[in-house]
Steps between C-alpha positions, in 0.01 A plus 500: 500500500501213750239506776613448856334244721421543867799283591728759336396754764561277804876572537441875463226509761697284744803727462310793655602604849264364769300822539447541126416131464233525769355810333498321164320201657240726664434691180481187287273324754265801498506517119404131480233541769645223719448473873781379725298182557467432127870574446582253778283232339660549159860529622511254790647769727322529837255790515668626819830534313327682216324730750837594655670551162216714363487706821870579458580339836702218351779639284748221566328219315642185344506442128282193561230729648498781247563310176165315500318829563679672213436201275125515570496876454674459163271213399776239501394151599842339524731529797837651423800373694679732737802673345741292705336182366556588133793324340705771328573254217130508409512874429 
């Protein structure tokens, strides 16, 4: 049986609707014991943006804002290109 890496989960997590994605981020952040400040430092996303996302007041976010948060929460160090930036020939 082949083990899945954290990068295998990224497309599934990012395919969640905004409300479910925010809930996943909150739960994962709590599980990892991360503060919003620490998440901001690790992801490069401003802490104010993270505060709004985690408070549920910011449900219309850009991929460029949420992807680094999800990557940190999954333990992925590399930045994944936005879906529109992926060349379909590479798939």
